[in-house]
N, CA, C and O atoms as a Maestro MAE file, in Angstrom:
{
 s_m_m2io_version
 :::
 2.0.0
}

f_m_ct {
 s_m_title
 :::
 protein
 m_atom[240] {
  # First column is atom index #
  i_m_mmod_type
  r_m_x_coord
  r_m_y_coord
  r_m_z_coord
  i_m_residue_number
  s_m_chain_name
  s_m_pdb_residue_name
  s_m_pdb_atom_name
  i_m_atomic_number
  :::
  1 25 99.137 89.491 101.324 1 A "UNK " " N  " 7
  2 3 98.197 90.633 101.247 1 A "UNK " " CA " 6
  3 2 98.099 91.180 99.796 1 A "UNK " " C  " 6
  4 15 99.102 91.516 99.166 1 A "UNK " " O  " 8
  5 25 96.858 91.249 99.307 2 A "UNK " " N  " 7
  6 3 96.606 91.678 97.989 2 A "UNK " " CA " 6
  7 2 96.290 93.165 98.000 2 A "UNK " " C  " 6
  8 15 96.400 93.859 99.010 2 A "UNK " " O  " 8
  9 25 95.896 93.606 96.825 3 A "UNK " " N  " 7
  10 3 95.499 94.992 96.751 3 A "UNK " " CA " 6
  11 2 94.178 95.234 97.171 3 A "UNK " " C  " 6
  12 15 93.419 94.279 97.341 3 A "UNK " " O  " 8
  13 25 93.779 96.478 97.375 4 A "UNK " " N  " 7
  14 3 92.420 96.825 97.862 4 A "UNK " " CA " 6
  15 2 91.448 96.666 96.643 4 A "UNK " " C  " 6
  16 15 91.599 97.341 95.625 4 A "UNK " " O  " 8
  17 25 90.536 95.829 96.777 5 A "UNK " " N  " 7
  18 3 89.559 95.703 95.719 5 A "UNK " " CA " 6
  19 2 88.393 96.638 95.771 5 A "UNK " " C  " 6
  20 15 88.300 97.442 96.699 5 A "UNK " " O  " 8
  21 25 87.477 96.571 94.794 6 A "UNK " " N  " 7
  22 3 86.382 97.562 94.849 6 A "UNK " " CA " 6
  23 2 85.433 97.308 96.100 6 A "UNK " " C  " 6
  24 15 84.915 98.262 96.681 6 A "UNK " " O  " 8
  25 25 85.240 96.117 96.460 7 A "UNK " " N  " 7
  26 3 84.357 95.809 97.571 7 A "UNK " " CA " 6
  27 2 84.970 96.312 98.899 7 A "UNK " " C  " 6
  28 15 84.241 96.807 99.758 7 A "UNK " " O  " 8
  29 25 86.304 96.190 99.073 8 A "UNK " " N  " 7
  30 3 86.983 96.654 100.224 8 A "UNK " " CA " 6
  31 2 86.884 98.154 100.268 8 A "UNK " " C  " 6
  32 15 86.603 98.716 101.327 8 A "UNK " " O  " 8
  33 25 87.107 98.829 99.147 9 A "UNK " " N  " 7
  34 3 87.085 100.299 99.069 9 A "UNK " " CA " 6
  35 2 85.702 100.824 99.438 9 A "UNK " " C  " 6
  36 15 85.590 101.831 100.137 9 A "UNK " " O  " 8
  37 25 84.645 100.151 98.976 10 A "UNK " " N  " 7
  38 3 83.302 100.557 99.289 10 A "UNK " " CA " 6
  39 2 83.062 100.359 100.826 10 A "UNK " " C  " 6
  40 15 82.441 101.217 101.453 10 A "UNK " " O  " 8
  41 25 83.525 99.294 101.405 11 A "UNK " " N  " 7
  42 3 83.402 99.066 102.796 11 A "UNK " " CA " 6
  43 2 84.093 100.104 103.589 11 A "UNK " " C  " 6
  44 15 83.557 100.594 104.583 11 A "UNK " " O  " 8
  45 25 85.301 100.463 103.169 12 A "UNK " " N  " 7
  46 3 86.092 101.544 103.870 12 A "UNK " " CA " 6
  47 2 85.344 102.842 103.871 12 A "UNK " " C  " 6
  48 15 85.259 103.519 104.895 12 A "UNK " " O  " 8
  49 25 84.774 103.212 102.675 13 A "UNK " " N  " 7
  50 3 84.003 104.445 102.517 13 A "UNK " " CA " 6
  51 2 82.781 104.408 103.437 13 A "UNK " " C  " 6
  52 15 82.494 105.416 104.082 13 A "UNK " " O  " 8
  53 25 82.075 103.337 103.523 14 A "UNK " " N  " 7
  54 3 80.883 103.239 104.323 14 A "UNK " " CA " 6
  55 2 81.264 103.387 105.819 14 A "UNK " " C  " 6
  56 15 80.555 104.105 106.524 14 A "UNK " " O  " 8
  57 25 82.295 102.782 106.326 15 A "UNK " " N  " 7
  58 3 82.798 102.941 107.649 15 A "UNK " " CA " 6
  59 2 83.143 104.341 107.990 15 A "UNK " " C  " 6
  60 15 82.827 104.848 109.066 15 A "UNK " " O  " 8
  61 25 83.832 104.991 107.006 16 A "UNK " " N  " 7
  62 3 84.207 106.406 107.218 16 A "UNK " " CA " 6
  63 2 82.970 107.282 107.307 16 A "UNK " " C  " 6
  64 15 82.950 108.205 108.122 16 A "UNK " " O  " 8
  65 25 81.940 107.040 106.513 17 A "UNK " " N  " 7
  66 3 80.744 107.782 106.584 17 A "UNK " " CA " 6
  67 2 80.051 107.631 107.916 17 A "UNK " " C  " 6
  68 15 79.517 108.580 108.492 17 A "UNK " " O  " 8
  69 25 80.083 106.358 108.392 18 A "UNK " " N  " 7
  70 3 79.471 106.119 109.727 18 A "UNK " " CA " 6
  71 2 80.194 106.797 110.861 18 A "UNK " " C  " 6
  72 15 79.572 107.270 111.813 18 A "UNK " " O  " 8
  73 25 81.496 106.845 110.762 19 A "UNK " " N  " 7
  74 3 82.294 107.358 111.874 19 A "UNK " " CA " 6
  75 2 82.289 108.863 111.836 19 A "UNK " " C  " 6
  76 15 82.044 109.503 112.858 19 A "UNK " " O  " 8
  77 25 82.569 109.482 110.618 20 A "UNK " " N  " 7
  78 3 82.778 110.921 110.575 20 A "UNK " " CA " 6
  79 2 81.556 111.669 110.133 20 A "UNK " " C  " 6
  80 15 81.459 112.863 110.419 20 A "UNK " " O  " 8
  81 25 80.616 111.056 109.457 21 A "UNK " " N  " 7
  82 3 79.486 111.764 108.949 21 A "UNK " " CA " 6
  83 2 79.806 112.371 107.580 21 A "UNK " " C  " 6
  84 15 80.967 112.654 107.283 21 A "UNK " " O  " 8
  85 25 78.758 112.574 106.731 22 A "UNK " " N  " 7
  86 3 78.951 113.151 105.418 22 A "UNK " " CA " 6
  87 2 79.530 114.560 105.423 22 A "UNK " " C  " 6
  88 15 80.198 114.917 104.453 22 A "UNK " " O  " 8
  89 25 79.328 115.365 106.421 23 A "UNK " " N  " 7
  90 3 79.710 116.785 106.456 23 A "UNK " " CA " 6
  91 2 81.190 116.857 106.711 23 A "UNK " " C  " 6
  92 15 81.790 117.815 106.223 23 A "UNK " " O  " 8
  93 25 81.881 115.933 107.441 24 A "UNK " " N  " 7
  94 3 83.254 116.066 107.737 24 A "UNK " " CA " 6
  95 2 84.167 115.343 106.694 24 A "UNK " " C  " 6
  96 15 85.376 115.573 106.695 24 A "UNK " " O  " 8
  97 25 83.652 114.543 105.877 25 A "UNK " " N  " 7
  98 3 84.485 113.844 104.912 25 A "UNK " " CA " 6
  99 2 85.178 114.805 103.912 25 A "UNK " " C  " 6
  100 15 86.372 114.622 103.677 25 A "UNK " " O  " 8
  101 25 84.549 115.757 103.344 26 A "UNK " " N  " 7
  102 3 85.306 116.714 102.471 26 A "UNK " " CA " 6
  103 2 86.492 117.366 103.190 26 A "UNK " " C  " 6
  104 15 87.568 117.509 102.610 26 A "UNK " " O  " 8
  105 25 86.296 117.754 104.434 27 A "UNK " " N  " 7
  106 3 87.376 118.442 105.213 27 A "UNK " " CA " 6
  107 2 88.533 117.391 105.522 27 A "UNK " " C  " 6
  108 15 89.704 117.772 105.511 27 A "UNK " " O  " 8
  109 25 88.236 116.194 105.771 28 A "UNK " " N  " 7
  110 3 89.214 115.171 105.977 28 A "UNK " " CA " 6
  111 2 89.989 114.907 104.668 28 A "UNK " " C  " 6
  112 15 91.217 114.817 104.679 28 A "UNK " " O  " 8
  113 25 89.284 114.788 103.579 29 A "UNK " " N  " 7
  114 3 89.916 114.557 102.270 29 A "UNK " " CA " 6
  115 2 90.890 115.685 101.890 29 A "UNK " " C  " 6
  116 15 91.989 115.451 101.387 29 A "UNK " " O  " 8
  117 25 90.434 116.913 102.156 30 A "UNK " " N  " 7
  118 3 91.271 118.126 101.870 30 A "UNK " " CA " 6
  119 2 92.471 118.080 102.706 30 A "UNK " " C  " 6
  120 15 93.556 118.317 102.176 30 A "UNK " " O  " 8
  121 25 92.399 117.791 104.001 31 A "UNK " " N  " 7
  122 3 93.491 117.765 104.895 31 A "UNK " " CA " 6
  123 2 94.545 116.607 104.502 31 A "UNK " " C  " 6
  124 15 95.762 116.784 104.535 31 A "UNK " " O  " 8
  125 25 93.917 115.395 104.125 32 A "UNK " " N  " 7
  126 3 94.780 114.316 103.650 32 A "UNK " " CA " 6
  127 2 95.522 114.693 102.353 32 A "UNK " " C  " 6
  128 15 96.688 114.338 102.181 32 A "UNK " " O  " 8
  129 25 94.880 115.372 101.496 33 A "UNK " " N  " 7
  130 3 95.522 115.799 100.251 33 A "UNK " " CA " 6
  131 2 96.656 116.802 100.522 33 A "UNK " " C  " 6
  132 15 97.724 116.739 99.913 33 A "UNK " " O  " 8
  133 25 96.393 117.706 101.434 34 A "UNK " " N  " 7
  134 3 97.504 118.682 101.775 34 A "UNK " " CA " 6
  135 2 98.708 117.899 102.379 34 A "UNK " " C  " 6
  136 15 99.861 118.152 102.031 34 A "UNK " " O  " 8
  137 25 98.416 116.979 103.257 35 A "UNK " " N  " 7
  138 3 99.460 116.269 103.962 35 A "UNK " " CA " 6
  139 2 100.255 115.468 102.908 35 A "UNK " " C  " 6
  140 15 101.486 115.483 102.947 35 A "UNK " " O  " 8
  141 25 99.615 114.798 102.005 36 A "UNK " " N  " 7
  142 3 100.212 113.996 100.904 36 A "UNK " " CA " 6
  143 2 101.029 114.912 100.073 36 A "UNK " " C  " 6
  144 15 102.145 114.527 99.725 36 A "UNK " " O  " 8
  145 25 100.597 116.088 99.716 37 A "UNK " " N  " 7
  146 3 101.328 117.019 98.844 37 A "UNK " " CA " 6
  147 2 102.651 117.471 99.617 37 A "UNK " " C  " 6
  148 15 103.741 117.465 99.045 37 A "UNK " " O  " 8
  149 25 102.510 117.833 100.848 38 A "UNK " " N  " 7
  150 3 103.690 118.232 101.640 38 A "UNK " " CA " 6
  151 2 104.744 117.062 101.736 38 A "UNK " " C  " 6
  152 15 105.948 117.269 101.585 38 A "UNK " " O  " 8
  153 25 104.265 115.947 101.970 39 A "UNK " " N  " 7
  154 3 105.134 114.830 102.047 39 A "UNK " " CA " 6
  155 2 105.854 114.533 100.743 39 A "UNK " " C  " 6
  156 15 107.043 114.212 100.745 39 A "UNK " " O  " 8
  157 25 105.129 114.638 99.615 40 A "UNK " " N  " 7
  158 3 105.719 114.506 98.328 40 A "UNK " " CA " 6
  159 2 106.763 115.552 98.038 40 A "UNK " " C  " 6
  160 15 107.815 115.248 97.476 40 A "UNK " " O  " 8
  161 25 106.481 116.792 98.417 41 A "UNK " " N  " 7
  162 3 107.489 117.884 98.243 41 A "UNK " " CA " 6
  163 2 108.697 117.647 99.080 41 A "UNK " " C  " 6
  164 15 109.812 117.895 98.622 41 A "UNK " " O  " 8
  165 25 108.533 117.175 100.291 42 A "UNK " " N  " 7
  166 3 109.679 116.861 101.188 42 A "UNK " " CA " 6
  167 2 110.542 115.841 100.653 42 A "UNK " " C  " 6
  168 15 111.767 115.960 100.645 42 A "UNK " " O  " 8
  169 25 109.889 114.780 100.179 43 A "UNK " " N  " 7
  170 3 110.724 113.652 99.663 43 A "UNK " " CA " 6
  171 2 111.476 114.046 98.398 43 A "UNK " " C  " 6
  172 15 112.606 113.620 98.160 43 A "UNK " " O  " 8
  173 25 110.812 114.872 97.598 44 A "UNK " " N  " 7
  174 3 111.450 115.329 96.343 44 A "UNK " " CA " 6
  175 2 112.628 116.234 96.756 44 A "UNK " " C  " 6
  176 15 113.681 116.136 96.125 44 A "UNK " " O  " 8
  177 25 112.523 117.075 97.734 45 A "UNK " " N  " 7
  178 3 113.597 117.895 98.221 45 A "UNK " " CA " 6
  179 2 114.767 117.032 98.733 45 A "UNK " " C  " 6
  180 15 115.929 117.382 98.526 45 A "UNK " " O  " 8
  181 25 114.470 115.940 99.378 46 A "UNK " " N  " 7
  182 3 115.519 115.109 99.883 46 A "UNK " " CA " 6
  183 2 116.271 114.442 98.721 46 A "UNK " " C  " 6
  184 15 117.496 114.319 98.745 46 A "UNK " " O  " 8
  185 25 115.524 114.026 97.728 47 A "UNK " " N  " 7
  186 3 116.136 113.344 96.565 47 A "UNK " " CA " 6
  187 2 117.003 114.361 95.874 47 A "UNK " " C  " 6
  188 15 118.147 114.043 95.547 47 A "UNK " " O  " 8
  189 25 116.534 115.556 95.634 48 A "UNK " " N  " 7
  190 3 117.378 116.614 95.061 48 A "UNK " " CA " 6
  191 2 118.621 116.917 95.777 48 A "UNK " " C  " 6
  192 15 119.665 117.142 95.164 48 A "UNK " " O  " 8
  193 25 118.539 116.931 97.094 49 A "UNK " " N  " 7
  194 3 119.729 117.208 97.887 49 A "UNK " " CA " 6
  195 2 120.777 116.010 97.706 49 A "UNK " " C  " 6
  196 15 121.988 116.222 97.640 49 A "UNK " " O  " 8
  197 25 120.247 114.821 97.637 50 A "UNK " " N  " 7
  198 3 121.119 113.632 97.442 50 A "UNK " " CA " 6
  199 2 121.810 113.736 96.120 50 A "UNK " " C  " 6
  200 15 123.010 113.474 96.034 50 A "UNK " " O  " 8
  201 25 121.109 114.103 95.097 51 A "UNK " " N  " 7
  202 3 121.667 114.261 93.779 51 A "UNK " " CA " 6
  203 2 122.776 115.349 93.716 51 A "UNK " " C  " 6
  204 15 123.800 115.192 93.051 51 A "UNK " " O  " 8
  205 25 122.514 116.436 94.434 52 A "UNK " " N  " 7
  206 3 123.626 117.490 94.464 52 A "UNK " " CA " 6
  207 2 124.774 117.030 95.231 52 A "UNK " " C  " 6
  208 15 125.911 117.357 94.892 52 A "UNK " " O  " 8
  209 25 124.545 116.272 96.267 53 A "UNK " " N  " 7
  210 3 125.696 115.798 97.055 53 A "UNK " " CA " 6
  211 2 126.544 114.807 96.241 53 A "UNK " " C  " 6
  212 15 127.773 114.820 96.294 53 A "UNK " " O  " 8
  213 25 125.852 113.964 95.499 54 A "UNK " " N  " 7
  214 3 126.536 113.007 94.586 54 A "UNK " " CA " 6
  215 2 127.377 113.722 93.546 54 A "UNK " " C  " 6
  216 15 128.488 113.296 93.229 54 A "UNK " " O  " 8
  217 25 126.856 114.781 93.031 55 A "UNK " " N  " 7
  218 3 127.585 115.573 91.963 55 A "UNK " " CA " 6
  219 2 128.792 116.264 92.604 55 A "UNK " " C  " 6
  220 15 129.851 116.370 91.984 55 A "UNK " " O  " 8
  221 25 128.634 116.722 93.813 56 A "UNK " " N  " 7
  222 3 129.850 117.385 94.396 56 A "UNK " " CA " 6
  223 2 130.921 116.389 94.721 56 A "UNK " " C  " 6
  224 15 132.107 116.706 94.632 56 A "UNK " " O  " 8
  225 25 130.531 115.172 95.101 57 A "UNK " " N  " 7
  226 3 131.499 114.085 95.372 57 A "UNK " " CA " 6
  227 2 132.242 113.754 94.051 57 A "UNK " " C  " 6
  228 15 133.467 113.632 94.041 57 A "UNK " " O  " 8
  229 25 131.511 113.617 92.978 58 A "UNK " " N  " 7
  230 3 132.139 113.330 91.644 58 A "UNK " " CA " 6
  231 2 133.074 114.413 91.140 58 A "UNK " " C  " 6
  232 15 134.041 114.133 90.432 58 A "UNK " " O  " 8
  233 25 132.779 115.647 91.508 59 A "UNK " " N  " 7
  234 3 133.690 116.729 91.091 59 A "UNK " " CA " 6
  235 2 134.946 116.703 91.819 59 A "UNK " " C  " 6
  236 15 135.962 117.123 91.265 59 A "UNK " " O  " 8
  237 25 134.976 116.253 93.002 60 A "UNK " " N  " 7
  238 3 136.232 116.217 93.823 60 A "UNK " " CA " 6
  239 2 137.155 115.145 93.437 60 A "UNK " " C  " 6
  240 15 138.223 115.006 94.032 60 A "UNK " " O  " 8
  :::
 }
 m_bond[239] {
  # First column is bond index #
  i_m_from
  i_m_to
  i_m_order
  :::
  1 1 2 1
  2 2 3 1
  3 3 4 2
  4 3 5 1
  5 5 6 1
  6 6 7 1
  7 7 8 2
  8 7 9 1
  9 9 10 1
  10 10 11 1
  11 11 12 2
  12 11 13 1
  13 13 14 1
  14 14 15 1
  15 15 16 2
  16 15 17 1
  17 17 18 1
  18 18 19 1
  19 19 20 2
  20 19 21 1
  21 21 22 1
  22 22 23 1
  23 23 24 2
  24 23 25 1
  25 25 26 1
  26 26 27 1
  27 27 28 2
  28 27 29 1
  29 29 30 1
  30 30 31 1
  31 31 32 2
  32 31 33 1
  33 33 34 1
  34 34 35 1
  35 35 36 2
  36 35 37 1
  37 37 38 1
  38 38 39 1
  39 39 40 2
  40 39 41 1
  41 41 42 1
  42 42 43 1
  43 43 44 2
  44 43 45 1
  45 45 46 1
  46 46 47 1
  47 47 48 2
  48 47 49 1
  49 49 50 1
  50 50 51 1
  51 51 52 2
  52 51 53 1
  53 53 54 1
  54 54 55 1
  55 55 56 2
  56 55 57 1
  57 57 58 1
  58 58 59 1
  59 59 60 2
  60 59 61 1
  61 61 62 1
  62 62 63 1
  63 63 64 2
  64 63 65 1
  65 65 66 1
  66 66 67 1
  67 67 68 2
  68 67 69 1
  69 69 70 1
  70 70 71 1
  71 71 72 2
  72 71 73 1
  73 73 74 1
  74 74 75 1
  75 75 76 2
  76 75 77 1
  77 77 78 1
  78 78 79 1
  79 79 80 2
  80 79 81 1
  81 81 82 1
  82 82 83 1
  83 83 84 2
  84 83 85 1
  85 85 86 1
  86 86 87 1
  87 87 88 2
  88 87 89 1
  89 89 90 1
  90 90 91 1
  91 91 92 2
  92 91 93 1
  93 93 94 1
  94 94 95 1
  95 95 96 2
  96 95 97 1
  97 97 98 1
  98 98 99 1
  99 99 100 2
  100 99 101 1
  101 101 102 1
  102 102 103 1
  103 103 104 2
  104 103 105 1
  105 105 106 1
  106 106 107 1
  107 107 108 2
  108 107 109 1
  109 109 110 1
  110 110 111 1
  111 111 112 2
  112 111 113 1
  113 113 114 1
  114 114 115 1
  115 115 116 2
  116 115 117 1
  117 117 118 1
  118 118 119 1
  119 119 120 2
  120 119 121 1
  121 121 122 1
  122 122 123 1
  123 123 124 2
  124 123 125 1
  125 125 126 1
  126 126 127 1
  127 127 128 2
  128 127 129 1
  129 129 130 1
  130 130 131 1
  131 131 132 2
  132 131 133 1
  133 133 134 1
  134 134 135 1
  135 135 136 2
  136 135 137 1
  137 137 138 1
  138 138 139 1
  139 139 140 2
  140 139 141 1
  141 141 142 1
  142 142 143 1
  143 143 144 2
  144 143 145 1
  145 145 146 1
  146 146 147 1
  147 147 148 2
  148 147 149 1
  149 149 150 1
  150 150 151 1
  151 151 152 2
  152 151 153 1
  153 153 154 1
  154 154 155 1
  155 155 156 2
  156 155 157 1
  157 157 158 1
  158 158 159 1
  159 159 160 2
  160 159 161 1
  161 161 162 1
  162 162 163 1
  163 163 164 2
  164 163 165 1
  165 165 166 1
  166 166 167 1
  167 167 168 2
  168 167 169 1
  169 169 170 1
  170 170 171 1
  171 171 172 2
  172 171 173 1
  173 173 174 1
  174 174 175 1
  175 175 176 2
  176 175 177 1
  177 177 178 1
  178 178 179 1
  179 179 180 2
  180 179 181 1
  181 181 182 1
  182 182 183 1
  183 183 184 2
  184 183 185 1
  185 185 186 1
  186 186 187 1
  187 187 188 2
  188 187 189 1
  189 189 190 1
  190 190 191 1
  191 191 192 2
  192 191 193 1
  193 193 194 1
  194 194 195 1
  195 195 196 2
  196 195 197 1
  197 197 198 1
  198 198 199 1
  199 199 200 2
  200 199 201 1
  201 201 202 1
  202 202 203 1
  203 203 204 2
  204 203 205 1
  205 205 206 1
  206 206 207 1
  207 207 208 2
  208 207 209 1
  209 209 210 1
  210 210 211 1
  211 211 212 2
  212 211 213 1
  213 213 214 1
  214 214 215 1
  215 215 216 2
  216 215 217 1
  217 217 218 1
  218 218 219 1
  219 219 220 2
  220 219 221 1
  221 221 222 1
  222 222 223 1
  223 223 224 2
  224 223 225 1
  225 225 226 1
  226 226 227 1
  227 227 228 2
  228 227 229 1
  229 229 230 1
  230 230 231 1
  231 231 232 2
  232 231 233 1
  233 233 234 1
  234 234 235 1
  235 235 236 2
  236 235 237 1
  237 237 238 1
  238 238 239 1
  239 239 240 2
  :::
 }
}
């Protein structure tokens, strides 16, 4: 499997327009962005917790 090329990206956008319509796409993009931001923050929090746990183990 390769990366998504420009032709594939255009095809995906056209299919999304046909399924959801142009009025719903901004709402879907906004919701996707919020979800991605929350996921990023959650994974960053987990990484920070792991680092703190490692530091505590090293101190003991």
